[in-house]
C-alpha positions in Angstrom: 5.5 32.1 -13.7 4.4 28.8 -12.2 6.7 26.6 -10.2 6.7 22.9 -10.5 7.5 20.5 -7.8 10.4 18.2 -8.7 8.8 15.2 -7.1 6.1 14.0 -4.7 6.5 13.1 -1.1 5.5 9.5 -0.9 3.7 9.8 2.4 1.2 12.1 0.7 0.0 9.2 -1.4 -1.1 7.3 1.8 -4.8 7.5 2.3 -4.3 7.2 6.1 -2.0 10.2 6.0 -4.6 12.2 4.1 -7.4 11.2 6.5 -5.2 12.1 9.4 -4.5 15.5 8.1 -8.2 16.1 7.6 -9.0 14.7 11.0 -6.5 17.2 12.5 -8.1 20.0 10.7 -11.5 19.1 12.0 -10.3 18.6 15.6 -8.3 21.9 15.6 -11.5 23.7 14.3 -13.4 22.0 17.2 -10.7 23.2 19.7 -11.1 26.8 18.5 -14.8 26.7 19.3 -14.9 24.9 22.6 -17.9 25.7 24.8 -16.0 26.7 27.9 -15.9 29.9 30.0 -12.6 28.9 31.6 -9.9 28.4 29.0 -7.7 25.4 29.8 -5.0 26.3 27.4 -2.7 23.4 28.3 -5.3 20.8 27.6 -6.3 22.5 24.4 -2.7 22.8 23.2 -2.2 19.1 24.1 -5.2 18.1 22.0 -3.9 20.2 19.0 -0.4 18.8 19.4 -1.6 15.2 19.7 -3.9 15.4 16.7 -1.2 16.9 14.5 1.2 14.2 15.6 -0.9 11.5 14.0 -0.1 12.6 10.5 3.3 13.9 11.4 4.5 10.5 12.6 3.1 8.7 9.5 5.1 11.1 7.4 8.2 10.8 9.5 8.0 7.1 9.5 7.6 6.9 5.8 10.8 8.9 5.5 12.8 6.5 7.5 15.3 4.0 6.0 13.6 0.8 7.1 10.2 -0.8 7.3 10.8 -1.6 10.9 11.3 2.1 11.7 8.2 3.0 9.7 6.2 0.5 11.8 7.6 2.0 15.0 6.3 5.5 13.9 2.9 4.1 12.9 2.6 2.8 16.5 3.5 6.3 17.8 0.9 7.7 15.4 -1.7 5.3 16.8 -0.8 6.3 20.3 -1.3 9.9 19.5 -4.7 9.1 18.1 -5.6 7.3 21.4 -4.4 10.4 23.3 -6.8 12.6 21.1 -9.7 10.3 21.9 -9.0 10.4 25.6 -8.8 14.2 25.6 -12.1 14.4 23.6 -13.7 12.2 26.2 -12.5 14.5 29.0 -13.8 17.5 27.0 -17.2 15.8 26.7 -17.3 15.0 30.4 -16.7 18.7 31.1 -19.5 19.5 28.6 -17.1 21.5 26.4 -18.2 19.3 23.4 -21.4 17.4 22.8 -21.8 13.7 23.1 -22.8 13.7 19.4 -19.5 15.4 18.4 -17.5 13.0 20.6 -19.2 10.1 18.8 -18.4 11.6 15.4 -14.7 12.1 16.3 -14.5 8.6 17.8 -16.0 7.1 14.7 -13.5 8.8 12.4 -10.7 8.1 14.9 -11.6 4.4 14.9 -11.5 4.3 11.1 -8.0 5.9 11.1 -6.8 3.5 13.8 -8.0 0.6 11.6 -6.1 2.0 8.6 -3.0 2.4 10.7 -3.3 -1.2 11.9 -3.9 -2.4 8.3 -0.7 -0.6 7.2 1.3 -2.1 10.0 0.0 -5.6 9.1 0.8 -5.1 5.4 4.3 -4.0 6.2 4.8 -6.9 8.6 3.6 -9.4 6.0 6.0 -7.9 3.4 8.9 -8.4 5.8 8.1 -12.1 6.2 
């Protein structure tokens, strides 16, 4: 017997949410294979928490009652992305990840940040 979903969560239709989920998956994979003898679990957990928070805040904001609240959660999502980039820079400085990997993660992060900004701008324009 197959089960059918009654509806679709609207946030899943957002390309920025989809990209954020994939980004989280890649970063969590990266965190599981860090090149460090000394495990700094707090920093690693913070990275995983922040990267998951990007998509989580997009979803939570989409579920809010107003566009103003959605925009607020998009800003939180962007802040979490900035936190991820900062942690990845620290990891590269400590030589836990390569400079090439940092560049890859920053490039994808920049694209997601641009998508978040575009969504914020679109919502702001629709409120005018």
